[in-house]
C-alpha positions as CSV (number, residue, x, y, z in Angstrom):
1,X,3.8,-17.9,-2.2
2,X,1.0,-17.0,0.2
3,X,-1.0,-13.8,-0.2
4,X,-3.6,-12.8,2.4
5,X,-6.6,-10.8,1.1
6,X,-8.6,-8.4,3.2
7,X,-11.9,-6.9,2.3
8,X,-12.7,-3.6,4.1
9,X,-16.4,-4.4,4.1
10,X,-18.4,-6.7,6.3
11,X,-21.3,-7.0,3.8
12,X,-22.2,-10.6,2.9
13,X,-22.5,-9.5,-0.8
14,X,-19.5,-7.1,-0.7
15,X,-18.2,-6.1,-4.2
16,X,-14.7,-5.8,-2.7
17,X,-14.8,-9.4,-1.4
18,X,-16.0,-10.5,-4.9
19,X,-13.1,-8.6,-6.5
20,X,-10.7,-10.4,-4.2
21,X,-12.3,-13.8,-4.9
22,X,-11.8,-13.1,-8.6
23,X,-8.2,-12.2,-8.0
24,X,-7.8,-15.7,-6.4
25,X,-9.2,-17.3,-9.4
26,X,-6.8,-15.7,-11.8
27,X,-3.7,-15.8,-9.6
28,X,-0.6,-17.5,-11.1
29,X,0.1,-21.2,-10.4
30,X,1.8,-21.7,-7.1
31,X,0.2,-18.7,-5.5
32,X,-2.1,-19.4,-2.5
33,X,-4.7,-16.7,-1.8
34,X,-6.1,-16.8,1.7
35,X,-9.2,-14.6,2.5
36,X,-9.1,-13.1,6.0
37,X,-12.7,-13.3,7.4
38,X,-12.3,-12.4,11.0
39,X,-12.6,-8.6,10.9
40,X,-16.0,-8.7,12.7
41,X,-14.5,-10.6,15.6
42,X,-11.9,-8.0,16.5
43,X,-12.6,-6.0,19.6
44,X,-12.5,-2.2,19.6
45,X,-8.9,-1.1,19.6
46,X,-7.7,-0.4,23.1
47,X,-3.9,-0.2,23.9
48,X,-4.6,-1.4,27.4
49,X,-5.5,-4.8,25.9
50,X,-2.1,-4.9,24.2
51,X,0.2,-3.6,26.8
52,X,3.8,-4.8,26.9
53,X,4.0,-8.1,28.7
54,X,0.4,-9.0,28.1
55,X,-1.3,-11.4,25.6
56,X,-3.4,-9.6,23.0
57,X,-7.0,-10.8,22.4
58,X,-7.1,-14.2,20.6
59,X,-8.7,-12.7,17.4
60,X,-5.9,-10.1,17.3
61,X,-3.2,-12.7,17.8
62,X,-4.6,-14.8,15.0
63,X,-4.8,-11.8,12.6
64,X,-1.2,-10.9,13.3
65,X,0.1,-14.5,12.9
66,X,-1.7,-14.8,9.6
67,X,-0.3,-11.6,8.2
68,X,3.2,-12.2,9.5
69,X,3.2,-15.6,7.8
70,X,2.1,-14.1,4.5
71,X,4.4,-13.1,1.7
72,X,2.1,-10.2,0.7
73,X,-1.2,-8.6,1.5
74,X,-3.9,-7.5,-0.8
75,X,-6.6,-5.0,0.4
76,X,-9.8,-4.0,-1.3
77,X,-11.8,-1.5,0.6
78,X,-14.9,0.7,0.0
79,X,-15.3,4.3,1.0
80,X,-17.9,5.5,3.5
81,X,-18.8,9.2,3.7
82,X,-15.4,10.1,2.2
83,X,-13.7,8.0,4.9
84,X,-12.3,4.6,5.8
85,X,-14.8,2.0,7.1
86,X,-14.6,2.0,10.8
87,X,-14.2,-1.8,11.2
88,X,-11.3,-1.8,8.7
89,X,-9.6,1.2,10.4
90,X,-10.0,-0.8,13.7
91,X,-8.1,-3.7,12.1
92,X,-5.3,-1.5,11.0
93,X,-5.0,0.1,14.5
94,X,-4.4,-3.4,15.9
95,X,-1.5,-3.8,13.5
96,X,0.4,-0.5,14.0
97,X,2.7,-1.9,16.7
98,X,3.4,-5.2,14.9
99,X,7.1,-4.8,14.0
100,X,7.2,-8.0,12.1
101,X,5.0,-6.5,9.4
102,X,7.4,-3.6,8.6
103,X,8.3,-3.9,4.9
104,X,5.5,-6.3,4.2
105,X,4.4,-6.0,0.5
106,X,0.8,-4.7,0.2
107,X,-1.4,-3.7,-2.7
108,X,-4.5,-1.6,-2.4
109,X,-7.7,-1.7,-4.5
110,X,-11.3,-0.4,-4.6
111,X,-14.2,-2.2,-6.3
112,X,-16.3,0.9,-6.8
113,X,-16.7,2.0,-10.5
114,X,-16.5,5.7,-9.3
115,X,-15.0,7.5,-6.4
116,X,-13.2,6.0,-3.5
117,X,-10.1,8.3,-3.6
118,X,-10.6,9.8,-0.1
119,X,-10.5,6.4,1.5
120,X,-7.7,5.1,-0.7
121,X,-5.5,8.0,0.1
122,X,-6.2,7.7,3.8
123,X,-5.4,4.0,3.9
124,X,-2.3,4.6,1.9
125,X,-1.1,7.2,4.4
126,X,-1.7,4.8,7.2
127,X,0.1,1.9,5.5
128,X,3.1,4.2,4.8
129,X,3.1,5.3,8.5
130,X,3.2,1.7,9.5
131,X,6.2,1.2,7.1
132,X,4.5,-1.5,5.0
133,X,5.8,-1.6,1.5
134,X,3.0,-0.4,-0.8
135,X,3.5,-2.0,-4.3
136,X,2.5,0.8,-6.6
137,X,2.5,-1.4,-9.7
138,X,0.0,-3.8,-8.1
139,X,-2.3,-1.0,-6.6
140,X,-5.2,0.7,-8.2
141,X,-5.9,3.9,-6.3
142,X,-8.4,5.1,-8.9
143,X,-11.5,3.2,-10.0
144,X,-10.8,0.5,-12.6
145,X,-14.0,-1.5,-12.5
146,X,-16.3,-0.3,-15.3
147,X,-19.6,-1.3,-13.7
148,X,-21.0,-2.2,-10.3
149,X,-20.2,-5.7,-9.3
150,X,-23.2,-7.9,-8.7
151,X,-22.4,-11.5,-7.7
152,X,-19.1,-12.7,-9.0
153,X,-16.7,-10.9,-11.4
154,X,-17.0,-12.4,-14.8
155,X,-16.2,-9.6,-17.4
156,X,-12.9,-10.3,-19.1
157,X,-11.7,-6.7,-19.0
158,X,-11.7,-6.6,-15.2
159,X,-10.2,-10.1,-15.0
160,X,-7.4,-9.0,-17.3
161,X,-6.6,-6.1,-15.0
162,X,-6.6,-8.5,-12.0
163,X,-4.2,-10.8,-13.7
164,X,-1.9,-7.9,-14.4
165,X,-1.9,-6.5,-10.9
166,X,-1.7,-9.8,-9.1
167,X,1.2,-10.7,-11.3
168,X,2.9,-7.5,-10.4
169,X,2.4,-8.1,-6.7
170,X,3.8,-11.6,-7.0
171,X,6.8,-10.5,-8.9
172,X,7.7,-7.7,-6.6
173,X,7.2,-9.9,-3.5
174,X,9.7,-12.5,-4.4
175,X,12.5,-10.4,-2.8
176,X,10.5,-10.4,0.4
177,X,10.1,-14.2,0.2
178,X,13.8,-14.8,-0.3
179,X,14.7,-12.5,2.6
180,X,12.2,-14.2,5.0
181,X,13.3,-17.7,4.0
182,X,16.9,-16.8,4.6
183,X,16.0,-15.7,8.0
184,X,18.0,-12.5,7.9
185,X,19.9,-10.2,5.6
186,X,23.6,-9.9,6.2
187,X,24.6,-6.5,7.4
188,X,27.1,-6.0,4.6
189,X,24.4,-6.7,2.1
190,X,22.2,-4.0,3.7
191,X,25.1,-1.6,3.7
192,X,25.8,-2.3,0.1
193,X,22.2,-1.8,-0.8
194,X,22.1,1.5,1.0
195,X,25.3,2.6,-0.7
196,X,24.0,1.8,-4.2
197,X,20.7,3.7,-3.4
198,X,22.7,6.7,-2.2
199,X,24.9,6.6,-5.3
200,X,22.0,6.5,-7.6
201,X,19.9,9.2,-5.9
202,X,22.3,11.7,-4.3
203,X,20.9,15.1,-3.1
204,X,20.2,17.5,-6.0
205,X,19.7,14.6,-8.5
206,X,16.9,15.3,-11.0
207,X,14.4,12.5,-11.2
208,X,11.2,11.7,-13.1
209,X,8.2,9.8,-11.8
210,X,4.5,9.4,-11.8
211,X,2.1,10.7,-9.1
212,X,0.3,7.7,-7.6
213,X,-1.5,9.3,-4.8
214,X,-2.4,12.6,-3.1
215,X,-1.8,12.0,0.6
216,X,-2.4,14.2,3.6
217,X,1.0,16.0,3.4
218,X,1.8,15.9,-0.3
219,X,2.1,14.0,-3.6
220,X,3.4,10.4,-3.5
221,X,5.5,9.8,-6.6
222,X,6.7,6.4,-7.9
223,X,10.2,6.7,-9.2
224,X,10.8,2.9,-10.0
225,X,9.7,-0.5,-8.7
226,X,10.6,-0.1,-5.1
227,X,11.5,3.6,-4.8
228,X,9.0,6.3,-3.8
229,X,9.3,10.0,-3.3
230,X,7.2,12.6,-1.6
231,X,6.6,16.2,-2.8
232,X,5.4,17.9,0.3
233,X,2.7,20.6,0.1
234,X,5.2,22.7,2.1
235,X,7.6,22.7,-0.8
236,X,8.6,26.3,-1.7
237,X,7.1,25.8,-5.2
238,X,3.7,24.9,-3.7
239,X,3.7,26.8,-0.4
240,X,2.3,30.0,-1.8
241,X,-0.4,28.3,-3.8
242,X,-3.9,28.6,-2.3
243,X,-4.7,24.9,-2.8
244,X,-1.4,23.0,-3.4
245,X,-3.4,19.7,-3.5
246,X,-5.0,20.8,-6.8
247,X,-1.8,21.4,-8.7
248,X,-1.1,17.7,-9.7
249,X,-3.3,14.7,-10.3
250,X,-2.8,11.0,-10.0
251,X,-1.2,9.8,-13.2
252,X,0.7,13.0,-13.9
253,X,4.3,12.7,-14.9
254,X,6.5,15.0,-12.8
255,X,10.2,16.0,-12.7
256,X,11.7,16.9,-9.3
257,X,15.0,17.3,-7.4
258,X,16.0,15.0,-4.6
259,X,16.3,17.1,-1.4
260,X,16.7,14.2,1.1
261,X,16.8,10.4,1.1
262,X,16.0,7.7,3.5
263,X,18.4,4.9,2.9
264,X,16.6,2.2,4.9
265,X,13.1,2.8,3.5
266,X,14.4,3.7,0.0
267,X,12.3,6.8,0.0
268,X,13.1,10.3,-1.3
269,X,12.0,13.7,-0.3
270,X,11.5,15.7,-3.5
271,X,11.4,19.3,-4.4
272,X,10.0,21.2,-7.4
273,X,11.8,24.4,-6.3
274,X,14.8,24.1,-8.7
275,X,12.7,22.6,-11.5
276,X,10.1,25.3,-11.5
277,X,11.9,28.4,-10.1
């Protein structure tokens, strides 16, 4: 299995890069971790350089080929002024139109011992818009590093967390590996999968999950390994609240009703309306 790691920082002594190097050291046997180091070479995003029928800039082509060939992607990014670092957002912009990356397993971290939620949530929203598969169990959207990283990561507490989350990313990426190696998924298998998903989560079903992120338009809720739901801020139970984004926090357990379902993406639209009349 091949996992490509991307640090959202260009600093030579980046703590996010150090965290990713530590993840490579504790990765399970048989897992190859490849650090992408070409972010500084990417040109400013310009759709005219990537128009249909034209060749993208060489550094962009190399980035896309590297990620397409990976079984999973691991991102660790800092936060600058409550936002995403410009060079990293530029990297993501070059990948938006890359259809081969749809469904690609990805995990998201932050090496800061405090803060970072603004950037994490913004990156998460972008990845979901690109239809990458965010592996919730392997992501850490809140700080988990106890102290500022100086040099290499050596404390056993942090290394133990890295072993756990890398293991989760590897485990939940095996399905993607099998699909890619098969070359395709038979249409009847896809139909069967959609049918089972629809049977398990029909509209008006009551579900329980954990809030894993507060994104631009609502609360992202993890229901199970590969099933997510969104409670929109426009939900009737939240629409009259002055600040709906302050009602729930990451980590809160929540019960909701399925209002809509996306069979292909295995995503649910959730409502609190019938749970909290």
